[in-house]
Backbone as XML, in Angstrom:
<?xml version="1.0"?>
<chain id="A" units="angstrom">
  <residue number="1" name="MET">
    <atom name="N" x="127.464" y="143.245" z="110.400"/>
    <atom name="CA" x="126.326" y="142.798" z="111.159"/>
    <atom name="C" x="126.611" y="142.763" z="112.651"/>
  </residue>
  <residue number="2" name="LYS">
    <atom name="N" x="127.882" y="142.468" z="113.026"/>
    <atom name="CA" x="128.161" y="142.382" z="114.452"/>
    <atom name="C" x="128.019" y="143.742" z="115.126"/>
  </residue>
  <residue number="3" name="THR">
    <atom name="N" x="128.274" y="144.829" z="114.395"/>
    <atom name="CA" x="128.105" y="146.164" z="114.977"/>
    <atom name="C" x="126.638" y="146.437" z="115.273"/>
  </residue>
  <residue number="4" name="ILE">
    <atom name="N" x="125.769" y="146.103" z="114.319"/>
    <atom name="CA" x="124.331" y="146.299" z="114.537"/>
    <atom name="C" x="123.856" y="145.400" z="115.680"/>
  </residue>
  <residue number="5" name="GLY">
    <atom name="N" x="124.325" y="144.156" z="115.695"/>
    <atom name="CA" x="123.964" y="143.243" z="116.780"/>
    <atom name="C" x="124.415" y="143.757" z="118.128"/>
  </residue>
  <residue number="6" name="ASN">
    <atom name="N" x="125.654" y="144.280" z="118.199"/>
    <atom name="CA" x="126.165" y="144.810" z="119.458"/>
    <atom name="C" x="125.370" y="146.025" z="119.915"/>
  </residue>
  <residue number="7" name="ILE">
    <atom name="N" x="124.999" y="146.895" z="118.988"/>
    <atom name="CA" x="124.232" y="148.086" z="119.360"/>
    <atom name="C" x="122.867" y="147.687" z="119.908"/>
  </residue>
  <residue number="8" name="LEU">
    <atom name="N" x="122.166" y="146.800" z="119.181"/>
    <atom name="CA" x="120.861" y="146.349" z="119.650"/>
    <atom name="C" x="120.970" y="145.615" z="120.987"/>
  </residue>
  <residue number="9" name="TRP">
    <atom name="N" x="121.974" y="144.751" z="121.107"/>
    <atom name="CA" x="122.177" y="144.020" z="122.357"/>
    <atom name="C" x="122.461" y="144.998" z="123.490"/>
  </residue>
  <residue number="10" name="PHE">
    <atom name="N" x="123.326" y="145.978" z="123.256"/>
    <atom name="CA" x="123.696" y="146.929" z="124.300"/>
    <atom name="C" x="122.486" y="147.719" z="124.789"/>
  </residue>
  <residue number="11" name="VAL">
    <atom name="N" x="121.646" y="148.163" z="123.864"/>
    <atom name="CA" x="120.484" y="148.966" z="124.231"/>
    <atom name="C" x="119.470" y="148.149" z="125.034"/>
  </residue>
  <residue number="12" name="PHE">
    <atom name="N" x="119.201" y="146.922" z="124.604"/>
    <atom name="CA" x="118.131" y="146.151" z="125.224"/>
    <atom name="C" x="118.581" y="145.228" z="126.354"/>
  </residue>
  <residue number="13" name="VAL">
    <atom name="N" x="119.820" y="144.762" z="126.322"/>
    <atom name="CA" x="120.272" y="143.793" z="127.317"/>
    <atom name="C" x="121.618" y="144.185" z="127.932"/>
  </residue>
  <residue number="14" name="GLY">
    <atom name="N" x="122.573" y="144.506" z="127.088"/>
    <atom name="CA" x="123.954" y="144.664" z="127.518"/>
    <atom name="C" x="124.196" y="145.727" z="128.561"/>
  </residue>
  <residue number="15" name="LEU">
    <atom name="N" x="123.569" y="146.881" z="128.406"/>
    <atom name="CA" x="123.782" y="147.962" z="129.368"/>
    <atom name="C" x="123.370" y="147.529" z="130.763"/>
  </residue>
  <residue number="16" name="TRP">
    <atom name="N" x="122.183" y="146.929" z="130.866"/>
    <atom name="CA" x="121.665" y="146.536" z="132.182"/>
    <atom name="C" x="122.457" y="145.374" z="132.760"/>
  </residue>
  <residue number="17" name="SER">
    <atom name="N" x="122.841" y="144.458" z="131.920"/>
    <atom name="CA" x="123.640" y="143.326" z="132.372"/>
    <atom name="C" x="125.017" y="143.801" z="132.852"/>
  </residue>
  <residue number="18" name="ALA">
    <atom name="N" x="125.640" y="144.687" z="132.087"/>
    <atom name="CA" x="126.962" y="145.198" z="132.465"/>
    <atom name="C" x="126.888" y="146.000" z="133.769"/>
  </residue>
  <residue number="19" name="ILE">
    <atom name="N" x="125.836" y="146.792" z="133.934"/>
    <atom name="CA" x="125.678" y="147.553" z="135.180"/>
    <atom name="C" x="125.549" y="146.595" z="136.365"/>
  </residue>
  <residue number="20" name="GLY">
    <atom name="N" x="124.787" y="145.531" z="136.189"/>
    <atom name="CA" x="124.648" y="144.532" z="137.250"/>
    <atom name="C" x="125.978" y="143.879" z="137.598"/>
  </residue>
  <residue number="21" name="TRP">
    <atom name="N" x="126.740" y="143.513" z="136.567"/>
    <atom name="CA" x="128.052" y="142.902" z="136.811"/>
    <atom name="C" x="129.009" y="143.890" z="137.475"/>
  </residue>
  <residue number="22" name="LEU">
    <atom name="N" x="128.971" y="145.155" z="137.050"/>
    <atom name="CA" x="129.849" y="146.158" z="137.659"/>
    <atom name="C" x="129.484" y="146.398" z="139.121"/>
  </residue>
  <residue number="23" name="PHE">
    <atom name="N" x="128.200" y="146.378" z="139.432"/>
    <atom name="CA" x="127.767" y="146.523" z="140.825"/>
    <atom name="C" x="128.277" y="145.350" z="141.663"/>
  </residue>
  <residue number="24" name="CYS">
    <atom name="N" x="128.148" y="144.134" z="141.124"/>
    <atom name="CA" x="128.669" y="142.955" z="141.831"/>
    <atom name="C" x="130.177" y="143.058" z="142.026"/>
  </residue>
  <residue number="25" name="ALA">
    <atom name="N" x="130.872" y="143.523" z="141.006"/>
    <atom name="CA" x="132.329" y="143.679" z="141.115"/>
    <atom name="C" x="132.687" y="144.681" z="142.203"/>
  </residue>
  <residue number="26" name="LEU">
    <atom name="N" x="131.962" y="145.783" z="142.260"/>
    <atom name="CA" x="132.218" y="146.793" z="143.286"/>
    <atom name="C" x="132.057" y="146.206" z="144.679"/>
  </residue>
  <residue number="27" name="ILE">
    <atom name="N" x="131.005" y="145.460" z="144.905"/>
    <atom name="CA" x="130.775" y="144.824" z="146.205"/>
    <atom name="C" x="131.907" y="143.851" z="146.527"/>
  </residue>
  <residue number="28" name="LEU">
    <atom name="N" x="132.309" y="143.058" z="145.538"/>
    <atom name="CA" x="133.354" y="142.067" z="145.768"/>
    <atom name="C" x="134.727" y="142.702" z="145.966"/>
  </residue>
  <residue number="29" name="PHE">
    <atom name="N" x="134.964" y="143.860" z="145.379"/>
    <atom name="CA" x="136.242" y="144.543" z="145.577"/>
    <atom name="C" x="136.351" y="145.173" z="146.960"/>
  </residue>
  <residue number="30" name="LEU">
    <atom name="N" x="135.227" y="145.420" z="147.597"/>
    <atom name="CA" x="135.260" y="145.993" z="148.945"/>
    <atom name="C" x="135.836" y="145.009" z="149.956"/>
  </residue>
  <residue number="31" name="LEU">
    <atom name="N" x="135.584" y="143.746" z="149.751"/>
    <atom name="CA" x="136.143" y="142.708" z="150.614"/>
    <atom name="C" x="137.419" y="142.191" z="149.959"/>
  </residue>
  <residue number="32" name="ILE">
    <atom name="N" x="138.501" y="142.236" z="150.652"/>
    <atom name="CA" x="139.806" y="141.890" z="150.081"/>
    <atom name="C" x="139.849" y="140.443" z="149.587"/>
  </residue>
  <residue number="33" name="VAL">
    <atom name="N" x="139.256" y="139.538" z="150.320"/>
    <atom name="CA" x="139.326" y="138.117" z="149.994"/>
    <atom name="C" x="138.620" y="137.806" z="148.676"/>
  </residue>
  <residue number="34" name="THR">
    <atom name="N" x="137.621" y="138.588" z="148.314"/>
    <atom name="CA" x="136.816" y="138.279" z="147.131"/>
    <atom name="C" x="137.242" y="139.052" z="145.885"/>
  </residue>
  <residue number="35" name="ILE">
    <atom name="N" x="138.406" y="139.670" z="145.898"/>
    <atom name="CA" x="138.888" y="140.414" z="144.725"/>
    <atom name="C" x="138.989" y="139.523" z="143.476"/>
  </residue>
  <residue number="36" name="PRO">
    <atom name="N" x="139.475" y="138.277" z="143.558"/>
    <atom name="CA" x="139.495" y="137.453" z="142.342"/>
    <atom name="C" x="138.110" y="137.254" z="141.726"/>
  </residue>
  <residue number="37" name="PHE">
    <atom name="N" x="137.088" y="137.182" z="142.555"/>
    <atom name="CA" x="135.728" y="137.048" z="142.045"/>
    <atom name="C" x="135.259" y="138.357" z="141.421"/>
  </residue>
  <residue number="38" name="GLY">
    <atom name="N" x="135.686" y="139.470" z="141.991"/>
    <atom name="CA" x="135.368" y="140.776" z="141.408"/>
    <atom name="C" x="135.984" y="140.939" z="140.027"/>
  </residue>
  <residue number="39" name="ARG">
    <atom name="N" x="137.191" y="140.417" z="139.850"/>
    <atom name="CA" x="137.836" y="140.483" z="138.533"/>
    <atom name="C" x="137.050" y="139.679" z="137.499"/>
  </residue>
  <residue number="40" name="GLN">
    <atom name="N" x="136.483" y="138.547" z="137.922"/>
    <atom name="CA" x="135.665" y="137.755" z="137.000"/>
    <atom name="C" x="134.387" y="138.507" z="136.635"/>
  </residue>
  <residue number="41" name="CYS">
    <atom name="N" x="133.834" y="139.256" z="137.603"/>
    <atom name="CA" x="132.645" y="140.064" z="137.318"/>
    <atom name="C" x="132.963" y="141.165" z="136.304"/>
  </residue>
  <residue number="42" name="LEU">
    <atom name="N" x="134.144" y="141.750" z="136.397"/>
    <atom name="CA" x="134.547" y="142.761" z="135.407"/>
    <atom name="C" x="134.666" y="142.144" z="134.019"/>
  </residue>
  <residue number="43" name="LYS">
    <atom name="N" x="135.214" y="140.944" z="133.957"/>
    <atom name="CA" x="135.325" y="140.235" z="132.678"/>
    <atom name="C" x="133.934" y="139.988" z="132.088"/>
  </residue>
  <residue number="44" name="LEU">
    <atom name="N" x="133.015" y="139.548" z="132.937"/>
    <atom name="CA" x="131.653" y="139.284" z="132.483"/>
    <atom name="C" x="130.928" y="140.573" z="132.107"/>
  </residue>
  <residue number="45" name="ALA">
    <atom name="N" x="131.214" y="141.678" z="132.780"/>
    <atom name="CA" x="130.591" y="142.964" z="132.435"/>
    <atom name="C" x="131.023" y="143.395" z="131.041"/>
  </residue>
  <residue number="46" name="ARG">
    <atom name="N" x="132.293" y="143.277" z="130.759"/>
    <atom name="CA" x="132.803" y="143.662" z="129.441"/>
    <atom name="C" x="132.214" y="142.782" z="128.342"/>
  </residue>
  <residue number="47" name="PHE">
    <atom name="N" x="132.172" y="141.493" z="128.609"/>
    <atom name="CA" x="131.669" y="140.551" z="127.615"/>
    <atom name="C" x="130.164" y="140.695" z="127.425"/>
  </residue>
  <residue number="48" name="SER">
    <atom name="N" x="129.429" y="140.960" z="128.497"/>
    <atom name="CA" x="127.974" y="141.062" z="128.372"/>
    <atom name="C" x="127.544" y="142.365" z="127.716"/>
  </residue>
  <residue number="49" name="ALA">
    <atom name="N" x="128.393" y="143.365" z="127.712"/>
    <atom name="CA" x="128.044" y="144.626" z="127.038"/>
    <atom name="C" x="128.163" y="144.498" z="125.523"/>
  </residue>
  <residue number="50" name="TRP">
    <atom name="N" x="129.191" y="143.835" z="125.024"/>
    <atom name="CA" x="129.449" y="143.719" z="123.580"/>
    <atom name="C" x="129.804" y="142.284" z="123.217"/>
  </residue>
  <residue number="51" name="PRO">
    <atom name="N" x="128.859" y="141.336" z="123.211"/>
    <atom name="CA" x="129.222" y="139.936" z="122.976"/>
    <atom name="C" x="129.445" y="139.554" z="121.515"/>
  </residue>
  <residue number="52" name="PHE">
    <atom name="N" x="128.854" y="140.289" z="120.582"/>
    <atom name="CA" x="129.003" y="139.926" z="119.174"/>
    <atom name="C" x="130.443" y="140.197" z="118.736"/>
  </residue>
  <residue number="53" name="GLY">
    <atom name="N" x="131.063" y="139.222" z="118.099"/>
    <atom name="CA" x="132.434" y="139.384" z="117.615"/>
    <atom name="C" x="133.483" y="139.053" z="118.656"/>
  </residue>
  <residue number="54" name="HIS">
    <atom name="N" x="133.087" y="138.488" z="119.793"/>
    <atom name="CA" x="134.028" y="138.094" z="120.841"/>
    <atom name="C" x="133.712" y="136.672" z="121.291"/>
  </residue>
  <residue number="55" name="GLU">
    <atom name="N" x="134.741" y="135.998" z="121.772"/>
    <atom name="CA" x="134.594" y="134.632" z="122.276"/>
    <atom name="C" x="135.379" y="134.500" z="123.574"/>
  </residue>
  <residue number="56" name="ALA">
    <atom name="N" x="134.928" y="133.599" z="124.429"/>
    <atom name="CA" x="135.658" y="133.248" z="125.645"/>
    <atom name="C" x="136.462" y="131.988" z="125.350"/>
  </residue>
  <residue number="57" name="VAL">
    <atom name="N" x="137.771" y="132.075" z="125.518"/>
    <atom name="CA" x="138.649" y="130.940" z="125.237"/>
    <atom name="C" x="139.510" y="130.655" z="126.464"/>
  </residue>
  <residue number="58" name="PRO">
    <atom name="N" x="139.996" y="129.432" z="126.598"/>
    <atom name="CA" x="140.895" y="129.136" z="127.723"/>
    <atom name="C" x="142.149" y="130.003" z="127.669"/>
  </residue>
  <residue number="59" name="SER">
    <atom name="N" x="142.519" y="130.523" z="128.802"/>
    <atom name="CA" x="143.694" y="131.380" z="128.890"/>
    <atom name="C" x="144.956" y="130.529" z="128.997"/>
  </residue>
  <residue number="60" name="PRO">
    <atom name="N" x="145.994" y="130.856" z="128.220"/>
    <atom name="CA" x="147.226" y="130.065" z="128.309"/>
    <atom name="C" x="147.983" y="130.293" z="129.617"/>
  </residue>
  <residue number="61" name="ASN">
    <atom name="N" x="147.735" y="131.409" z="130.292"/>
    <atom name="CA" x="148.442" y="131.691" z="131.537"/>
    <atom name="C" x="147.511" y="131.617" z="132.751"/>
  </residue>
  <residue number="62" name="ALA">
    <atom name="N" x="146.575" y="130.664" z="132.736"/>
    <atom name="CA" x="145.674" y="130.454" z="133.875"/>
    <atom name="C" x="146.450" y="129.781" z="135.005"/>
  </residue>
  <residue number="63" name="ARG">
    <atom name="N" x="146.120" y="130.165" z="136.222"/>
    <atom name="CA" x="146.806" y="129.618" z="137.400"/>
    <atom name="C" x="146.101" y="128.354" z="137.886"/>
  </residue>
  <residue number="64" name="ALA">
    <atom name="N" x="146.852" y="127.513" z="138.556"/>
    <atom name="CA" x="146.281" y="126.279" z="139.104"/>
    <atom name="C" x="145.305" y="126.586" z="140.235"/>
  </residue>
  <residue number="65" name="LEU">
    <atom name="N" x="145.508" y="127.686" z="140.954"/>
    <atom name="CA" x="144.612" y="128.040" z="142.049"/>
    <atom name="C" x="143.239" y="128.463" z="141.545"/>
  </residue>
  <residue number="66" name="GLY">
    <atom name="N" x="143.125" y="128.691" z="140.250"/>
    <atom name="CA" x="141.830" y="129.058" z="139.689"/>
    <atom name="C" x="140.796" y="127.955" z="139.837"/>
  </residue>
  <residue number="67" name="GLY">
    <atom name="N" x="141.231" y="126.728" z="140.026"/>
    <atom name="CA" x="140.310" y="125.610" z="140.194"/>
    <atom name="C" x="139.460" y="125.745" z="141.448"/>
  </residue>
  <residue number="68" name="LEU">
    <atom name="N" x="140.069" y="126.163" z="142.546"/>
    <atom name="CA" x="139.317" y="126.364" z="143.784"/>
    <atom name="C" x="138.319" y="127.505" z="143.626"/>
  </residue>
  <residue number="69" name="GLY">
    <atom name="N" x="138.766" y="128.596" z="143.012"/>
    <atom name="CA" x="137.862" y="129.715" z="142.759"/>
    <atom name="C" x="136.719" y="129.313" z="141.852"/>
  </residue>
  <residue number="70" name="GLN">
    <atom name="N" x="137.037" y="128.469" z="140.875"/>
    <atom name="CA" x="136.011" y="127.984" z="139.947"/>
    <atom name="C" x="134.926" y="127.198" z="140.676"/>
  </residue>
  <residue number="71" name="VAL">
    <atom name="N" x="135.332" y="126.329" z="141.578"/>
    <atom name="CA" x="134.373" y="125.519" z="142.332"/>
    <atom name="C" x="133.502" y="126.414" z="143.205"/>
  </residue>
  <residue number="72" name="LEU">
    <atom name="N" x="134.118" y="127.343" z="143.920"/>
    <atom name="CA" x="133.341" y="128.261" z="144.761"/>
    <atom name="C" x="132.391" y="129.116" z="143.929"/>
  </residue>
  <residue number="73" name="TRP">
    <atom name="N" x="132.878" y="129.589" z="142.783"/>
    <atom name="CA" x="132.038" y="130.403" z="141.897"/>
    <atom name="C" x="130.831" y="129.598" z="141.417"/>
  </residue>
  <residue number="74" name="ILE">
    <atom name="N" x="131.058" y="128.372" z="140.973"/>
    <atom name="CA" x="129.957" y="127.546" z="140.457"/>
    <atom name="C" x="128.907" y="127.317" z="141.541"/>
  </residue>
  <residue number="75" name="ILE">
    <atom name="N" x="129.349" y="127.003" z="142.749"/>
    <atom name="CA" x="128.405" y="126.698" z="143.822"/>
    <atom name="C" x="127.589" y="127.927" z="144.221"/>
  </residue>
  <residue number="76" name="PHE">
    <atom name="N" x="128.249" y="129.060" z="144.422"/>
    <atom name="CA" x="127.566" y="130.215" z="144.992"/>
    <atom name="C" x="126.951" y="131.171" z="143.969"/>
  </residue>
  <residue number="77" name="ALA">
    <atom name="N" x="127.450" y="131.170" z="142.739"/>
    <atom name="CA" x="126.927" y="132.146" z="141.771"/>
    <atom name="C" x="126.731" y="131.573" z="140.384"/>
  </residue>
  <residue number="78" name="GLY">
    <atom name="N" x="127.684" y="130.847" z="139.899"/>
    <atom name="CA" x="127.719" y="130.459" z="138.494"/>
    <atom name="C" x="126.507" y="129.708" z="138.001"/>
  </residue>
  <residue number="79" name="ILE">
    <atom name="N" x="126.063" y="128.721" z="138.758"/>
    <atom name="CA" x="124.949" y="127.906" z="138.288"/>
    <atom name="C" x="123.676" y="128.736" z="138.183"/>
  </residue>
  <residue number="80" name="TRP">
    <atom name="N" x="123.472" y="129.632" z="139.128"/>
    <atom name="CA" x="122.246" y="130.447" z="139.147"/>
    <atom name="C" x="122.251" y="131.477" z="138.030"/>
  </residue>
  <residue number="81" name="ILE">
    <atom name="N" x="123.392" y="132.096" z="137.812"/>
    <atom name="CA" x="123.508" y="133.092" z="136.748"/>
    <atom name="C" x="123.381" y="132.416" z="135.382"/>
  </residue>
  <residue number="82" name="ALA">
    <atom name="N" x="124.004" y="131.262" z="135.233"/>
    <atom name="CA" x="123.929" y="130.531" z="133.972"/>
    <atom name="C" x="122.488" y="130.115" z="133.671"/>
  </residue>
  <residue number="83" name="ILE">
    <atom name="N" x="121.747" y="129.695" z="134.686"/>
    <atom name="CA" x="120.345" y="129.333" z="134.480"/>
    <atom name="C" x="119.562" y="130.541" z="133.978"/>
  </residue>
  <residue number="84" name="GLY">
    <atom name="N" x="119.839" y="131.708" z="134.541"/>
    <atom name="CA" x="119.173" y="132.930" z="134.074"/>
    <atom name="C" x="119.477" y="133.236" z="132.623"/>
  </residue>
  <residue number="85" name="TYR">
    <atom name="N" x="120.743" y="133.115" z="132.242"/>
    <atom name="CA" x="121.114" y="133.346" z="130.845"/>
    <atom name="C" x="120.498" y="132.293" z="129.927"/>
  </residue>
  <residue number="86" name="LEU">
    <atom name="N" x="120.421" y="131.047" z="130.389"/>
    <atom name="CA" x="119.823" y="129.992" z="129.565"/>
    <atom name="C" x="118.331" y="130.232" z="129.357"/>
  </residue>
  <residue number="87" name="ILE">
    <atom name="N" x="117.624" y="130.618" z="130.405"/>
    <atom name="CA" x="116.194" y="130.912" z="130.268"/>
    <atom name="C" x="115.993" y="132.087" z="129.312"/>
  </residue>
  <residue number="88" name="GLY">
    <atom name="N" x="116.812" y="133.129" z="129.475"/>
    <atom name="CA" x="116.732" y="134.272" z="128.557"/>
    <atom name="C" x="117.038" y="133.875" z="127.127"/>
  </residue>
  <residue number="89" name="GLY">
    <atom name="N" x="118.031" y="133.002" z="126.938"/>
    <atom name="CA" x="118.384" y="132.544" z="125.601"/>
    <atom name="C" x="117.270" y="131.756" z="124.942"/>
  </residue>
  <residue number="90" name="VAL">
    <atom name="N" x="116.616" y="130.897" z="125.706"/>
    <atom name="CA" x="115.494" y="130.125" z="125.163"/>
    <atom name="C" x="114.359" y="131.069" z="124.776"/>
  </residue>
  <residue number="91" name="MET">
    <atom name="N" x="114.080" y="132.050" z="125.627"/>
    <atom name="CA" x="113.017" y="133.007" z="125.316"/>
    <atom name="C" x="113.349" y="133.818" z="124.067"/>
  </residue>
  <residue number="92" name="LEU">
    <atom name="N" x="114.605" y="134.189" z="123.914"/>
    <atom name="CA" x="115.004" y="134.947" z="122.729"/>
    <atom name="C" x="114.941" y="134.105" z="121.465"/>
  </residue>
  <residue number="93" name="CYS">
    <atom name="N" x="115.180" y="132.818" z="121.573"/>
    <atom name="CA" x="115.178" y="131.939" z="120.401"/>
    <atom name="C" x="113.779" y="131.577" z="119.930"/>
  </residue>
  <residue number="94" name="ILE">
    <atom name="N" x="112.759" y="132.022" z="120.613"/>
    <atom name="CA" x="111.383" y="131.718" z="120.191"/>
    <atom name="C" x="111.095" y="132.350" z="118.832"/>
  </residue>
  <residue number="95" name="THR">
    <atom name="N" x="111.600" y="133.557" z="118.616"/>
    <atom name="CA" x="111.381" y="134.216" z="117.334"/>
    <atom name="C" x="112.629" y="134.096" z="116.471"/>
  </residue>
  <residue number="96" name="ILE">
    <atom name="N" x="112.459" y="134.171" z="115.181"/>
    <atom name="CA" x="113.595" y="134.085" z="114.263"/>
    <atom name="C" x="114.540" y="135.265" z="114.458"/>
  </residue>
  <residue number="97" name="ILE">
    <atom name="N" x="113.980" y="136.435" z="114.667"/>
    <atom name="CA" x="114.812" y="137.626" z="114.851"/>
    <atom name="C" x="115.648" y="137.534" z="116.128"/>
  </residue>
  <residue number="98" name="GLY">
    <atom name="N" x="115.130" y="136.866" z="117.137"/>
    <atom name="CA" x="115.826" y="136.771" z="118.417"/>
    <atom name="C" x="116.886" y="135.700" z="118.490"/>
  </residue>
  <residue number="99" name="ILE">
    <atom name="N" x="116.987" y="134.830" z="117.482"/>
    <atom name="CA" x="117.940" y="133.717" z="117.548"/>
    <atom name="C" x="119.392" y="134.177" z="117.730"/>
  </residue>
  <residue number="100" name="PRO">
    <atom name="N" x="119.892" y="135.180" z="116.989"/>
    <atom name="CA" x="121.279" y="135.594" z="117.231"/>
    <atom name="C" x="121.503" y="136.101" z="118.658"/>
  </residue>
  <residue number="101" name="PHE">
    <atom name="N" x="120.495" y="136.742" z="119.225"/>
    <atom name="CA" x="120.616" y="137.248" z="120.594"/>
    <atom name="C" x="120.534" y="136.105" z="121.603"/>
  </residue>
  <residue number="102" name="GLY">
    <atom name="N" x="119.725" y="135.109" z="121.296"/>
    <atom name="CA" x="119.661" y="133.929" z="122.148"/>
    <atom name="C" x="120.983" y="133.183" z="122.166"/>
  </residue>
  <residue number="103" name="LEU">
    <atom name="N" x="121.635" y="133.102" z="121.004"/>
    <atom name="CA" x="122.947" y="132.443" z="120.938"/>
    <atom name="C" x="123.981" y="133.190" z="121.774"/>
  </residue>
  <residue number="104" name="GLN">
    <atom name="N" x="123.904" y="134.514" z="121.781"/>
    <atom name="CA" x="124.824" y="135.293" z="122.610"/>
    <atom name="C" x="124.545" y="135.045" z="124.089"/>
  </residue>
  <residue number="105" name="SER">
    <atom name="N" x="123.282" y="134.895" z="124.420"/>
    <atom name="CA" x="122.914" y="134.599" z="125.801"/>
    <atom name="C" x="123.451" y="133.236" z="126.228"/>
  </residue>
  <residue number="106" name="PHE">
    <atom name="N" x="123.401" y="132.253" z="125.324"/>
    <atom name="CA" x="123.967" y="130.934" z="125.629"/>
    <atom name="C" x="125.485" y="131.025" z="125.825"/>
  </residue>
  <residue number="107" name="LYS">
    <atom name="N" x="126.130" y="131.866" z="125.019"/>
    <atom name="CA" x="127.575" y="132.075" z="125.147"/>
    <atom name="C" x="127.897" y="132.672" z="126.516"/>
  </residue>
  <residue number="108" name="LEU">
    <atom name="N" x="127.084" y="133.619" z="126.947"/>
    <atom name="CA" x="127.280" y="134.230" z="128.267"/>
    <atom name="C" x="127.018" y="133.234" z="129.387"/>
  </residue>
  <residue number="109" name="ALA">
    <atom name="N" x="126.078" y="132.329" z="129.187"/>
    <atom name="CA" x="125.800" y="131.301" z="130.203"/>
    <atom name="C" x="127.023" y="130.420" z="130.411"/>
  </residue>
  <residue number="110" name="GLY">
    <atom name="N" x="127.682" y="130.066" z="129.319"/>
    <atom name="CA" x="128.892" y="129.248" z="129.427"/>
    <atom name="C" x="129.999" y="129.948" z="130.194"/>
  </residue>
  <residue number="111" name="LEU">
    <atom name="N" x="130.153" y="131.236" z="129.960"/>
    <atom name="CA" x="131.181" y="131.982" z="130.685"/>
    <atom name="C" x="130.752" y="132.242" z="132.118"/>
  </residue>
  <residue number="112" name="ALA">
    <atom name="N" x="129.468" y="132.463" z="132.347"/>
    <atom name="CA" x="128.993" y="132.754" z="133.698"/>
    <atom name="C" x="129.161" y="131.562" z="134.630"/>
  </residue>
  <residue number="113" name="ILE">
    <atom name="N" x="129.061" y="130.363" z="134.092"/>
    <atom name="CA" x="129.190" y="129.191" z="134.963"/>
    <atom name="C" x="130.659" y="128.907" z="135.304"/>
  </residue>
  <residue number="114" name="ALA">
    <atom name="N" x="131.588" y="129.262" z="134.427"/>
    <atom name="CA" x="133.000" y="128.956" z="134.671"/>
    <atom name="C" x="133.902" y="130.051" z="134.085"/>
  </residue>
  <residue number="115" name="PRO">
    <atom name="N" x="134.005" y="131.222" z="134.749"/>
    <atom name="CA" x="134.813" y="132.304" z="134.176"/>
    <atom name="C" x="136.313" y="132.226" z="134.464"/>
  </residue>
  <residue number="116" name="PHE">
    <atom name="N" x="136.699" y="131.478" z="135.485"/>
    <atom name="CA" x="138.124" y="131.412" z="135.828"/>
    <atom name="C" x="138.885" y="130.660" z="134.752"/>
  </residue>
  <residue number="117" name="GLY">
    <atom name="N" x="140.046" y="131.160" z="134.404"/>
    <atom name="CA" x="140.875" y="130.517" z="133.395"/>
    <atom name="C" x="140.461" y="130.806" z="131.968"/>
  </residue>
  <residue number="118" name="LYS">
    <atom name="N" x="139.578" y="131.770" z="131.777"/>
    <atom name="CA" x="139.130" y="132.146" z="130.437"/>
    <atom name="C" x="139.511" y="133.594" z="130.170"/>
  </residue>
  <residue number="119" name="GLU">
    <atom name="N" x="139.690" y="133.898" z="128.914"/>
    <atom name="CA" x="139.906" y="135.277" z="128.502"/>
    <atom name="C" x="139.018" y="135.572" z="127.311"/>
  </residue>
  <residue number="120" name="ILE">
    <atom name="N" x="138.711" y="136.847" z="127.122"/>
    <atom name="CA" x="137.840" y="137.282" z="126.040"/>
    <atom name="C" x="138.714" y="137.767" z="124.894"/>
  </residue>
  <residue number="121" name="VAL">
    <atom name="N" x="138.518" y="137.190" z="123.718"/>
    <atom name="CA" x="139.266" y="137.606" z="122.531"/>
    <atom name="C" x="138.279" y="137.881" z="121.405"/>
  </residue>
  <residue number="122" name="SER">
    <atom name="N" x="138.698" y="138.704" z="120.472"/>
    <atom name="CA" x="137.839" y="138.952" z="119.316"/>
    <atom name="C" x="137.890" y="137.744" z="118.395"/>
  </residue>
  <residue number="123" name="THR">
    <atom name="N" x="136.840" y="137.556" z="117.646"/>
    <atom name="CA" x="136.802" y="136.413" z="116.731"/>
    <atom name="C" x="137.862" y="136.548" z="115.645"/>
  </residue>
  <residue number="124" name="ARG">
    <atom name="N" x="138.223" y="137.781" z="115.302"/>
    <atom name="CA" x="139.279" y="138.007" z="114.310"/>
    <atom name="C" x="140.615" y="137.494" z="114.844"/>
  </residue>
  <residue number="125" name="GLU">
    <atom name="N" x="140.936" y="137.801" z="116.109"/>
    <atom name="CA" x="142.172" y="137.299" z="116.716"/>
    <atom name="C" x="142.154" y="135.775" z="116.818"/>
  </residue>
  <residue number="126" name="LEU">
    <atom name="N" x="140.989" y="135.241" z="117.138"/>
    <atom name="CA" x="140.853" y="133.793" z="117.286"/>
    <atom name="C" x="141.082" y="133.095" z="115.950"/>
  </residue>
  <residue number="127" name="ARG">
    <atom name="N" x="140.513" y="133.632" z="114.880"/>
    <atom name="CA" x="140.713" y="133.036" z="113.559"/>
    <atom name="C" x="142.167" y="133.076" z="113.131"/>
  </residue>
  <residue number="128" name="SER">
    <atom name="N" x="142.838" y="134.215" z="113.378"/>
    <atom name="CA" x="144.241" y="134.323" z="112.962"/>
    <atom name="C" x="145.119" y="133.396" z="113.798"/>
  </residue>
  <residue number="129" name="ALA">
    <atom name="N" x="144.780" y="133.199" z="115.063"/>
    <atom name="CA" x="145.548" y="132.276" z="115.901"/>
    <atom name="C" x="145.352" y="130.833" z="115.441"/>
  </residue>
  <residue number="130" name="LEU">
    <atom name="N" x="144.136" y="130.507" z="115.036"/>
    <atom name="CA" x="143.873" y="129.146" z="114.568"/>
    <atom name="C" x="144.553" y="128.875" z="113.230"/>
  </residue>
  <residue number="131" name="ARG">
    <atom name="N" x="144.643" y="129.889" z="112.372"/>
    <atom name="CA" x="145.319" y="129.719" z="111.072"/>
    <atom name="C" x="146.811" y="129.492" z="111.251"/>
  </residue>
  <residue number="132" name="SER">
    <atom name="N" x="147.403" y="130.213" z="112.226"/>
    <atom name="CA" x="148.851" y="130.115" z="112.414"/>
    <atom name="C" x="149.235" y="128.851" z="113.173"/>
  </residue>
  <residue number="133" name="ALA">
    <atom name="N" x="148.273" y="128.203" z="113.821"/>
    <atom name="CA" x="148.588" y="126.997" z="114.608"/>
    <atom name="C" x="148.683" y="125.764" z="113.751"/>
  </residue>
</chain>
């Protein structure tokens, strides 16, 4: 089911969302100071293209300096992008068929508001890590 969900998501939402994130990343990579923010945009582009079967989890090797980037991201971009994903998620959840897509939109809202210190892993890797812990 996740393959069908990813295909439908990619055609209707993911392609356009990923293109938007890649464009933002390109702009941020042009300015040297904003490269860390561009890297977060690349992470969000990858996740927004194929969200089914993936989760954002705290990274074990996150840096302490990520806190400052997180605050700047939330103030200037994160809150606004997350609101957009939340509105889209609510609209998708109006119909029964749209509920799985709305849940993916909510997942993206969580990552969009605070991408620093997170990594994207497949749910299969996450389950095996939780079993071994």
